[in-house]
N, CA, C and O atoms as a Maestro MAE file, in Angstrom:
{
 s_m_m2io_version
 :::
 2.0.0
}

f_m_ct {
 s_m_title
 :::
 protein
 m_atom[276] {
  # First column is atom index #
  i_m_mmod_type
  r_m_x_coord
  r_m_y_coord
  r_m_z_coord
  i_m_residue_number
  s_m_chain_name
  s_m_pdb_residue_name
  s_m_pdb_atom_name
  i_m_atomic_number
  :::
  1 25 38.239 94.607 89.591 1 A "MET " " N  " 7
  2 3 39.776 94.793 90.086 1 A "MET " " CA " 6
  3 2 40.542 95.002 88.962 1 A "MET " " C  " 6
  4 15 40.517 94.252 87.986 1 A "MET " " O  " 8
  5 25 41.281 96.076 89.065 2 A "SER " " N  " 7
  6 3 42.153 95.937 88.155 2 A "SER " " CA " 6
  7 2 43.955 96.080 88.084 2 A "SER " " C  " 6
  8 15 44.736 96.851 88.641 2 A "SER " " O  " 8
  9 25 44.119 95.089 87.245 3 A "SER " " N  " 7
  10 3 45.646 95.116 87.127 3 A "SER " " CA " 6
  11 2 46.716 95.738 86.261 3 A "SER " " C  " 6
  12 15 46.442 96.060 85.104 3 A "SER " " O  " 8
  13 25 47.874 95.914 86.746 4 A "THR " " N  " 7
  14 3 48.521 96.616 85.901 4 A "THR " " CA " 6
  15 2 49.278 96.099 85.542 4 A "THR " " C  " 6
  16 15 49.653 95.168 86.254 4 A "THR " " O  " 8
  17 25 50.220 96.393 83.861 5 A "ASN " " N  " 7
  18 3 50.662 96.013 83.254 5 A "ASN " " CA " 6
  19 2 52.072 96.007 83.597 5 A "ASN " " C  " 6
  20 15 52.760 96.901 83.104 5 A "ASN " " O  " 8
  21 25 52.761 94.933 84.551 6 A "PRO " " N  " 7
  22 3 54.235 95.251 85.066 6 A "PRO " " CA " 6
  23 2 54.811 96.266 84.190 6 A "PRO " " C  " 6
  24 15 55.456 97.135 84.775 6 A "PRO " " O  " 8
  25 25 54.735 96.345 83.061 7 A "PHE " " N  " 7
  26 3 55.949 97.038 82.050 7 A "PHE " " CA " 6
  27 2 55.633 98.697 81.775 7 A "PHE " " C  " 6
  28 15 56.212 99.451 80.992 7 A "PHE " " O  " 8
  29 25 54.385 99.015 82.802 8 A "ASP " " N  " 7
  30 3 54.075 100.126 82.723 8 A "ASP " " CA " 6
  31 2 53.591 100.798 83.747 8 A "ASP " " C  " 6
  32 15 53.034 101.895 83.703 8 A "ASP " " O  " 8
  33 25 53.913 99.793 85.153 9 A "ASP " " N  " 7
  34 3 54.164 100.664 86.604 9 A "ASP " " CA " 6
  35 2 55.065 101.580 86.677 9 A "ASP " " C  " 6
  36 15 56.257 101.316 86.832 9 A "ASP " " O  " 8
  37 25 54.582 102.800 86.568 10 A "GLU " " N  " 7
  38 3 55.287 104.302 87.147 10 A "GLU " " CA " 6
  39 2 56.009 104.272 88.347 10 A "GLU " " C  " 6
  40 15 57.006 104.936 88.633 10 A "GLU " " O  " 8
  41 25 55.312 103.295 89.141 11 A "ASP " " N  " 7
  42 3 56.453 103.233 90.370 11 A "ASP " " CA " 6
  43 2 56.905 102.254 90.513 11 A "ASP " " C  " 6
  44 15 57.311 101.988 91.644 11 A "ASP " " O  " 8
  45 25 57.041 101.310 89.492 12 A "GLY " " N  " 7
  46 3 58.120 99.930 89.806 12 A "GLY " " CA " 6
  47 2 59.483 100.301 89.792 12 A "GLY " " C  " 6
  48 15 59.970 101.413 89.583 12 A "GLY " " O  " 8
  49 25 60.110 99.081 90.075 13 A "ARG " " N  " 7
  50 3 61.617 99.056 89.896 13 A "ARG " " CA " 6
  51 2 61.910 98.494 88.567 13 A "ARG " " C  " 6
  52 15 61.274 97.540 88.120 13 A "ARG " " O  " 8
  53 25 62.950 99.126 87.876 14 A "PHE " " N  " 7
  54 3 63.135 98.495 86.468 14 A "PHE " " CA " 6
  55 2 64.911 98.059 86.560 14 A "PHE " " C  " 6
  56 15 65.581 98.022 87.593 14 A "PHE " " O  " 8
  57 25 65.385 97.756 85.138 15 A "THR " " N  " 7
  58 3 66.675 97.532 84.808 15 A "THR " " CA " 6
  59 2 66.463 97.651 83.412 15 A "THR " " C  " 6
  60 15 65.494 97.326 82.726 15 A "THR " " O  " 8
  61 25 67.804 98.301 83.045 16 A "VAL " " N  " 7
  62 3 68.230 98.569 81.132 16 A "VAL " " CA " 6
  63 2 68.771 97.632 81.131 16 A "VAL " " C  " 6
  64 15 69.661 97.330 81.927 16 A "VAL " " O  " 8
  65 25 68.302 96.885 80.130 17 A "LEU " " N  " 7
  66 3 68.871 95.619 79.864 17 A "LEU " " CA " 6
  67 2 69.766 95.856 78.085 17 A "LEU " " C  " 6
  68 15 68.964 96.299 77.263 17 A "LEU " " O  " 8
  69 25 70.719 95.699 77.698 18 A "VAL " " N  " 7
  70 3 71.352 95.749 76.190 18 A "VAL " " CA " 6
  71 2 71.273 94.185 76.133 18 A "VAL " " C  " 6
  72 15 71.015 93.369 77.019 18 A "VAL " " O  " 8
  73 25 71.620 94.008 74.634 19 A "ASN " " N  " 7
  74 3 71.974 92.829 73.722 19 A "ASN " " CA " 6
  75 2 73.382 92.968 72.877 19 A "ASN " " C  " 6
  76 15 73.836 94.111 72.826 19 A "ASN " " O  " 8
  77 25 73.879 92.272 72.428 20 A "ASP " " N  " 7
  78 3 74.948 92.359 71.298 20 A "ASP " " CA " 6
  79 2 74.719 93.438 70.422 20 A "ASP " " C  " 6
  80 15 75.660 94.020 69.883 20 A "ASP " " O  " 8
  81 25 73.274 93.823 70.196 21 A "GLU " " N  " 7
  82 3 73.230 94.873 68.940 21 A "GLU " " CA " 6
  83 2 73.285 95.920 69.171 21 A "GLU " " C  " 6
  84 15 73.334 96.744 68.257 21 A "GLU " " O  " 8
  85 25 73.302 96.459 71.065 22 A "ASN " " N  " 7
  86 3 73.135 97.353 71.360 22 A "ASN " " CA " 6
  87 2 72.018 98.410 71.086 22 A "ASN " " C  " 6
  88 15 71.916 99.626 70.917 22 A "ASN " " O  " 8
  89 25 70.923 96.850 71.149 23 A "GLN " " N  " 7
  90 3 69.566 97.621 71.243 23 A "GLN " " CA " 6
  91 2 69.087 97.554 72.592 23 A "GLN " " C  " 6
  92 15 69.211 96.398 72.998 23 A "GLN " " O  " 8
  93 25 68.474 98.494 73.658 24 A "HIS " " N  " 7
  94 3 68.144 98.577 74.879 24 A "HIS " " CA " 6
  95 2 66.315 98.073 75.493 24 A "HIS " " C  " 6
  96 15 65.469 98.361 74.646 24 A "HIS " " O  " 8
  97 25 66.067 97.788 76.048 25 A "SER " " N  " 7
  98 3 65.229 97.349 76.478 25 A "SER " " CA " 6
  99 2 64.815 97.482 78.266 25 A "SER " " C  " 6
  100 15 65.544 97.183 79.211 25 A "SER " " O  " 8
  101 25 63.541 97.977 78.298 26 A "LEU " " N  " 7
  102 3 62.963 98.481 79.999 26 A "LEU " " CA " 6
  103 2 62.259 96.869 80.592 26 A "LEU " " C  " 6
  104 15 61.250 96.296 80.179 26 A "LEU " " O  " 8
  105 25 62.998 96.546 81.434 27 A "TRP " " N  " 7
  106 3 62.576 95.169 82.131 27 A "TRP " " CA " 6
  107 2 62.231 95.303 83.514 27 A "TRP " " C  " 6
  108 15 63.031 95.914 84.223 27 A "TRP " " O  " 8
  109 25 61.192 94.846 84.025 28 A "PRO " " N  " 7
  110 3 60.861 95.064 85.582 28 A "PRO " " CA " 6
  111 2 61.588 94.041 86.254 28 A "PRO " " C  " 6
  112 15 61.486 92.824 86.101 28 A "PRO " " O  " 8
  113 25 62.419 94.752 87.104 29 A "GLU " " N  " 7
  114 3 63.618 94.174 88.118 29 A "GLU " " CA " 6
  115 2 62.815 92.798 88.450 29 A "GLU " " C  " 6
  116 15 63.654 91.907 88.580 29 A "GLU " " O  " 8
  117 25 61.935 92.466 88.574 30 A "PHE " " N  " 7
  118 3 61.657 91.160 89.741 30 A "PHE " " CA " 6
  119 2 61.897 89.877 88.399 30 A "PHE " " C  " 6
  120 15 62.418 88.779 88.595 30 A "PHE " " O  " 8
  121 25 61.423 90.326 87.210 31 A "ALA " " N  " 7
  122 3 61.668 89.057 85.662 31 A "ALA " " CA " 6
  123 2 62.865 89.094 85.350 31 A "ALA " " C  " 6
  124 15 63.516 90.122 85.161 31 A "ALA " " O  " 8
  125 25 63.379 87.614 85.244 32 A "ALA " " N  " 7
  126 3 64.404 87.011 84.601 32 A "ALA " " CA " 6
  127 2 65.164 87.860 83.455 32 A "ALA " " C  " 6
  128 15 64.569 88.549 82.626 32 A "ALA " " O  " 8
  129 25 66.584 87.707 83.531 33 A "VAL " " N  " 7
  130 3 66.855 88.909 81.926 33 A "VAL " " CA " 6
  131 2 67.376 87.692 81.078 33 A "VAL " " C  " 6
  132 15 68.332 86.981 81.390 33 A "VAL " " O  " 8
  133 25 66.347 87.527 79.605 34 A "PRO " " N  " 7
  134 3 66.604 87.018 79.093 34 A "PRO " " CA " 6
  135 2 68.151 86.773 78.441 34 A "PRO " " C  " 6
  136 15 69.082 87.571 78.545 34 A "PRO " " O  " 8
  137 25 68.187 85.492 77.755 35 A "ASP " " N  " 7
  138 3 69.242 84.946 77.365 35 A "ASP " " CA " 6
  139 2 69.895 85.973 76.431 35 A "ASP " " C  " 6
  140 15 69.011 86.369 75.671 35 A "ASP " " O  " 8
  141 25 70.636 86.355 76.259 36 A "GLY " " N  " 7
  142 3 71.571 87.711 75.186 36 A "GLY " " CA " 6
  143 2 71.304 88.936 75.867 36 A "GLY " " C  " 6
  144 15 71.546 89.906 75.150 36 A "GLY " " O  " 8
  145 25 70.904 89.210 76.959 37 A "TRP " " N  " 7
  146 3 70.591 90.219 77.673 37 A "TRP " " CA " 6
  147 2 71.333 90.845 78.425 37 A "TRP " " C  " 6
  148 15 72.203 90.518 77.618 37 A "TRP " " O  " 8
  149 25 71.951 91.518 79.294 38 A "HIS " " N  " 7
  150 3 72.621 92.087 80.271 38 A "HIS " " CA " 6
  151 2 72.209 93.334 80.765 38 A "HIS " " C  " 6
  152 15 71.982 94.284 80.015 38 A "HIS " " O  " 8
  153 25 72.059 93.404 82.445 39 A "ILE " " N  " 7
  154 3 71.815 94.601 82.461 39 A "ILE " " CA " 6
  155 2 72.892 95.859 82.588 39 A "ILE " " C  " 6
  156 15 73.888 95.646 83.280 39 A "ILE " " O  " 8
  157 25 72.782 96.847 82.110 40 A "VAL " " N  " 7
  158 3 73.371 98.260 82.233 40 A "VAL " " CA " 6
  159 2 72.950 98.904 83.409 40 A "VAL " " C  " 6
  160 15 73.945 99.147 84.092 40 A "VAL " " O  " 8
  161 25 71.764 99.341 84.025 41 A "HIS " " N  " 7
  162 3 71.428 99.976 84.566 41 A "HIS " " CA " 6
  163 2 70.137 100.021 85.508 41 A "HIS " " C  " 6
  164 15 69.129 99.711 84.872 41 A "HIS " " O  " 8
  165 25 69.859 100.362 87.027 42 A "ALA " " N  " 7
  166 3 68.363 99.668 87.748 42 A "ALA " " CA " 6
  167 2 68.264 100.932 88.104 42 A "ALA " " C  " 6
  168 15 69.168 101.732 88.344 42 A "ALA " " O  " 8
  169 25 66.527 101.145 88.138 43 A "GLY " " N  " 7
  170 3 66.265 102.031 89.289 43 A "GLY " " CA " 6
  171 2 64.727 102.233 88.974 43 A "GLY " " C  " 6
  172 15 63.998 101.407 88.424 43 A "GLY " " O  " 8
  173 25 64.281 103.818 89.546 44 A "GLN " " N  " 7
  174 3 62.637 103.893 89.260 44 A "GLN " " CA " 6
  175 2 62.494 103.950 87.521 44 A "GLN " " C  " 6
  176 15 63.305 104.346 86.684 44 A "GLN " " O  " 8
  177 25 61.379 103.492 87.395 45 A "ARG " " N  " 7
  178 3 60.861 103.575 85.656 45 A "ARG " " CA " 6
  179 2 61.385 104.786 85.035 45 A "ARG " " C  " 6
  180 15 62.191 104.546 84.136 45 A "ARG " " O  " 8
  181 25 61.164 105.976 85.252 46 A "ALA " " N  " 7
  182 3 61.643 107.235 84.739 46 A "ALA " " CA " 6
  183 2 62.980 107.589 84.861 46 A "ALA " " C  " 6
  184 15 63.308 108.670 84.371 46 A "ALA " " O  " 8
  185 25 64.011 106.755 85.533 47 A "ASP " " N  " 7
  186 3 65.621 107.371 85.829 47 A "ASP " " CA " 6
  187 2 65.835 106.162 84.637 47 A "ASP " " C  " 6
  188 15 66.631 106.450 83.743 47 A "ASP " " O  " 8
  189 25 65.115 104.714 84.570 48 A "CYS " " N  " 7
  190 3 65.210 103.918 83.172 48 A "CYS " " CA " 6
  191 2 65.124 104.303 82.005 48 A "CYS " " C  " 6
  192 15 65.923 104.228 81.072 48 A "CYS " " O  " 8
  193 25 63.609 104.934 82.123 49 A "VAL " " N  " 7
  194 3 63.743 105.722 80.786 49 A "VAL " " CA " 6
  195 2 64.528 106.846 80.066 49 A "VAL " " C  " 6
  196 15 64.836 107.038 78.890 49 A "VAL " " O  " 8
  197 25 64.801 107.736 81.610 50 A "ASP " " N  " 7
  198 3 65.856 108.472 80.992 50 A "ASP " " CA " 6
  199 2 67.376 108.147 80.575 50 A "ASP " " C  " 6
  200 15 68.160 109.048 80.276 50 A "ASP " " O  " 8
  201 25 67.671 107.005 80.577 51 A "TYR " " N  " 7
  202 3 69.102 106.591 81.095 51 A "TYR " " CA " 6
  203 2 69.035 105.949 79.231 51 A "TYR " " C  " 6
  204 15 70.074 105.955 78.572 51 A "TYR " " O  " 8
  205 25 68.131 105.612 78.814 52 A "VAL " " N  " 7
  206 3 67.790 104.697 77.788 52 A "VAL " " CA " 6
  207 2 67.786 105.820 76.744 52 A "VAL " " C  " 6
  208 15 68.237 105.540 75.633 52 A "VAL " " O  " 8
  209 25 67.238 107.299 77.017 53 A "ASP " " N  " 7
  210 3 67.054 108.164 76.054 53 A "ASP " " CA " 6
  211 2 68.529 108.719 75.879 53 A "ASP " " C  " 6
  212 15 69.150 108.953 74.843 53 A "ASP " " O  " 8
  213 25 68.870 108.848 77.100 54 A "ARG " " N  " 7
  214 3 70.800 109.207 76.936 54 A "ARG " " CA " 6
  215 2 71.377 108.388 76.136 54 A "ARG " " C  " 6
  216 15 71.688 109.015 75.124 54 A "ARG " " O  " 8
  217 25 71.769 106.997 76.043 55 A "HIS " " N  " 7
  218 3 72.598 106.015 75.707 55 A "HIS " " CA " 6
  219 2 71.735 105.284 74.337 55 A "HIS " " C  " 6
  220 15 72.561 105.093 73.445 55 A "HIS " " O  " 8
  221 25 71.023 105.050 74.121 56 A "TRP " " N  " 7
  222 3 70.025 104.436 73.207 56 A "TRP " " CA " 6
  223 2 69.878 105.406 71.859 56 A "TRP " " C  " 6
  224 15 68.728 105.560 71.447 56 A "TRP " " O  " 8
  225 25 70.900 106.034 71.181 57 A "VAL " " N  " 7
  226 3 70.639 107.456 70.538 57 A "VAL " " CA " 6
  227 2 70.362 106.899 68.596 57 A "VAL " " C  " 6
  228 15 69.750 107.416 67.662 57 A "VAL " " O  " 8
  229 25 70.888 106.087 68.693 58 A "ASP " " N  " 7
  230 3 70.579 105.288 67.231 58 A "ASP " " CA " 6
  231 2 70.009 103.954 66.812 58 A "ASP " " C  " 6
  232 15 70.651 102.960 66.472 58 A "ASP " " O  " 8
  233 25 68.624 104.102 66.894 59 A "MET " " N  " 7
  234 3 67.908 102.918 67.146 59 A "MET " " CA " 6
  235 2 68.328 101.456 66.051 59 A "MET " " C  " 6
  236 15 67.969 100.321 66.366 59 A "MET " " O  " 8
  237 25 69.046 101.718 64.900 60 A "ARG " " N  " 7
  238 3 69.452 100.682 64.427 60 A "ARG " " CA " 6
  239 2 70.460 99.282 65.329 60 A "ARG " " C  " 6
  240 15 71.103 99.543 66.346 60 A "ARG " " O  " 8
  241 25 70.433 98.446 64.969 61 A "PRO " " N  " 7
  242 3 71.317 97.404 65.176 61 A "PRO " " CA " 6
  243 2 72.930 97.497 65.258 61 A "PRO " " C  " 6
  244 15 73.333 98.163 64.304 61 A "PRO " " O  " 8
  245 25 73.581 97.218 65.770 62 A "LYS " " N  " 7
  246 3 75.054 97.994 66.059 62 A "LYS " " CA " 6
  247 2 75.873 97.212 64.548 62 A "LYS " " C  " 6
  248 15 76.798 97.797 63.985 62 A "LYS " " O  " 8
  249 25 75.225 95.518 63.945 63 A "SER " " N  " 7
  250 3 75.823 95.230 63.002 63 A "SER " " CA " 6
  251 2 75.686 95.468 61.577 63 A "SER " " C  " 6
  252 15 76.170 94.931 60.581 63 A "SER " " O  " 8
  253 25 74.504 96.887 61.864 64 A "LEU " " N  " 7
  254 3 74.101 97.472 60.493 64 A "LEU " " CA " 6
  255 2 74.550 99.108 60.812 64 A "LEU " " C  " 6
  256 15 74.443 99.828 59.820 64 A "LEU " " O  " 8
  257 25 74.902 99.602 61.719 65 A "VAL " " N  " 7
  258 3 75.699 100.411 61.996 65 A "VAL " " CA " 6
  259 2 77.169 100.235 61.355 65 A "VAL " " C  " 6
  260 15 77.530 100.754 60.299 65 A "VAL " " O  " 8
  261 25 77.791 99.576 62.017 66 A "ASP " " N  " 7
  262 3 78.830 98.629 61.413 66 A "ASP " " CA " 6
  263 2 79.337 98.894 60.427 66 A "ASP " " C  " 6
  264 15 80.388 99.503 60.227 66 A "ASP " " O  " 8
  265 25 78.326 98.272 59.450 67 A "GLY " " N  " 7
  266 3 78.308 97.577 57.982 67 A "GLY " " CA " 6
  267 2 78.139 98.812 57.592 67 A "GLY " " C  " 6
  268 15 78.867 98.861 56.600 67 A "GLY " " O  " 8
  269 25 77.523 100.146 57.749 68 A "CYS " " N  " 7
  270 3 77.654 101.395 57.381 68 A "CYS " " CA " 6
  271 2 78.805 102.517 57.020 68 A "CYS " " C  " 6
  272 15 78.962 103.478 56.267 68 A "CYS " " O  " 8
  273 25 79.661 101.621 58.258 69 A "ALA " " N  " 7
  274 3 81.074 102.395 58.320 69 A "ALA " " CA " 6
  275 2 81.971 102.428 57.345 69 A "ALA " " C  " 6
  276 15 83.023 103.050 57.494 69 A "ALA " " O  " 8
  :::
 }
 m_bond[275] {
  # First column is bond index #
  i_m_from
  i_m_to
  i_m_order
  :::
  1 1 2 1
  2 2 3 1
  3 3 4 2
  4 3 5 1
  5 5 6 1
  6 6 7 1
  7 7 8 2
  8 7 9 1
  9 9 10 1
  10 10 11 1
  11 11 12 2
  12 11 13 1
  13 13 14 1
  14 14 15 1
  15 15 16 2
  16 15 17 1
  17 17 18 1
  18 18 19 1
  19 19 20 2
  20 19 21 1
  21 21 22 1
  22 22 23 1
  23 23 24 2
  24 23 25 1
  25 25 26 1
  26 26 27 1
  27 27 28 2
  28 27 29 1
  29 29 30 1
  30 30 31 1
  31 31 32 2
  32 31 33 1
  33 33 34 1
  34 34 35 1
  35 35 36 2
  36 35 37 1
  37 37 38 1
  38 38 39 1
  39 39 40 2
  40 39 41 1
  41 41 42 1
  42 42 43 1
  43 43 44 2
  44 43 45 1
  45 45 46 1
  46 46 47 1
  47 47 48 2
  48 47 49 1
  49 49 50 1
  50 50 51 1
  51 51 52 2
  52 51 53 1
  53 53 54 1
  54 54 55 1
  55 55 56 2
  56 55 57 1
  57 57 58 1
  58 58 59 1
  59 59 60 2
  60 59 61 1
  61 61 62 1
  62 62 63 1
  63 63 64 2
  64 63 65 1
  65 65 66 1
  66 66 67 1
  67 67 68 2
  68 67 69 1
  69 69 70 1
  70 70 71 1
  71 71 72 2
  72 71 73 1
  73 73 74 1
  74 74 75 1
  75 75 76 2
  76 75 77 1
  77 77 78 1
  78 78 79 1
  79 79 80 2
  80 79 81 1
  81 81 82 1
  82 82 83 1
  83 83 84 2
  84 83 85 1
  85 85 86 1
  86 86 87 1
  87 87 88 2
  88 87 89 1
  89 89 90 1
  90 90 91 1
  91 91 92 2
  92 91 93 1
  93 93 94 1
  94 94 95 1
  95 95 96 2
  96 95 97 1
  97 97 98 1
  98 98 99 1
  99 99 100 2
  100 99 101 1
  101 101 102 1
  102 102 103 1
  103 103 104 2
  104 103 105 1
  105 105 106 1
  106 106 107 1
  107 107 108 2
  108 107 109 1
  109 109 110 1
  110 110 111 1
  111 111 112 2
  112 111 113 1
  113 113 114 1
  114 114 115 1
  115 115 116 2
  116 115 117 1
  117 117 118 1
  118 118 119 1
  119 119 120 2
  120 119 121 1
  121 121 122 1
  122 122 123 1
  123 123 124 2
  124 123 125 1
  125 125 126 1
  126 126 127 1
  127 127 128 2
  128 127 129 1
  129 129 130 1
  130 130 131 1
  131 131 132 2
  132 131 133 1
  133 133 134 1
  134 134 135 1
  135 135 136 2
  136 135 137 1
  137 137 138 1
  138 138 139 1
  139 139 140 2
  140 139 141 1
  141 141 142 1
  142 142 143 1
  143 143 144 2
  144 143 145 1
  145 145 146 1
  146 146 147 1
  147 147 148 2
  148 147 149 1
  149 149 150 1
  150 150 151 1
  151 151 152 2
  152 151 153 1
  153 153 154 1
  154 154 155 1
  155 155 156 2
  156 155 157 1
  157 157 158 1
  158 158 159 1
  159 159 160 2
  160 159 161 1
  161 161 162 1
  162 162 163 1
  163 163 164 2
  164 163 165 1
  165 165 166 1
  166 166 167 1
  167 167 168 2
  168 167 169 1
  169 169 170 1
  170 170 171 1
  171 171 172 2
  172 171 173 1
  173 173 174 1
  174 174 175 1
  175 175 176 2
  176 175 177 1
  177 177 178 1
  178 178 179 1
  179 179 180 2
  180 179 181 1
  181 181 182 1
  182 182 183 1
  183 183 184 2
  184 183 185 1
  185 185 186 1
  186 186 187 1
  187 187 188 2
  188 187 189 1
  189 189 190 1
  190 190 191 1
  191 191 192 2
  192 191 193 1
  193 193 194 1
  194 194 195 1
  195 195 196 2
  196 195 197 1
  197 197 198 1
  198 198 199 1
  199 199 200 2
  200 199 201 1
  201 201 202 1
  202 202 203 1
  203 203 204 2
  204 203 205 1
  205 205 206 1
  206 206 207 1
  207 207 208 2
  208 207 209 1
  209 209 210 1
  210 210 211 1
  211 211 212 2
  212 211 213 1
  213 213 214 1
  214 214 215 1
  215 215 216 2
  216 215 217 1
  217 217 218 1
  218 218 219 1
  219 219 220 2
  220 219 221 1
  221 221 222 1
  222 222 223 1
  223 223 224 2
  224 223 225 1
  225 225 226 1
  226 226 227 1
  227 227 228 2
  228 227 229 1
  229 229 230 1
  230 230 231 1
  231 231 232 2
  232 231 233 1
  233 233 234 1
  234 234 235 1
  235 235 236 2
  236 235 237 1
  237 237 238 1
  238 238 239 1
  239 239 240 2
  240 239 241 1
  241 241 242 1
  242 242 243 1
  243 243 244 2
  244 243 245 1
  245 245 246 1
  246 246 247 1
  247 247 248 2
  248 247 249 1
  249 249 250 1
  250 250 251 1
  251 251 252 2
  252 251 253 1
  253 253 254 1
  254 254 255 1
  255 255 256 2
  256 255 257 1
  257 257 258 1
  258 258 259 1
  259 259 260 2
  260 259 261 1
  261 261 262 1
  262 262 263 1
  263 263 264 2
  264 263 265 1
  265 265 266 1
  266 266 267 1
  267 267 268 2
  268 267 269 1
  269 269 270 1
  270 270 271 1
  271 271 272 2
  272 271 273 1
  273 273 274 1
  274 274 275 1
  275 275 276 2
  :::
 }
}
C-alpha cells in the first residue's frame, strides 16, 4: 500500500499561510494553522503554488528587507 504525503497531493486542497516576516507556506487545508501564521489564500494545490509564485517575490525575511532599505 502506498501513502501520499499530504504536502505533495496534487489533488488536495491547500491554504497559503504567511507569517510576520512575509514568508509563505503551502499547508494542507485539513491541518491546523501553526501559531504565528495566518491564511491568505486557499484552493487546489496548483492554484496555491501560483499564488505563492506571484506574491512571494523576495525570499528574504521582511525584517532583513526593511533593514536594507
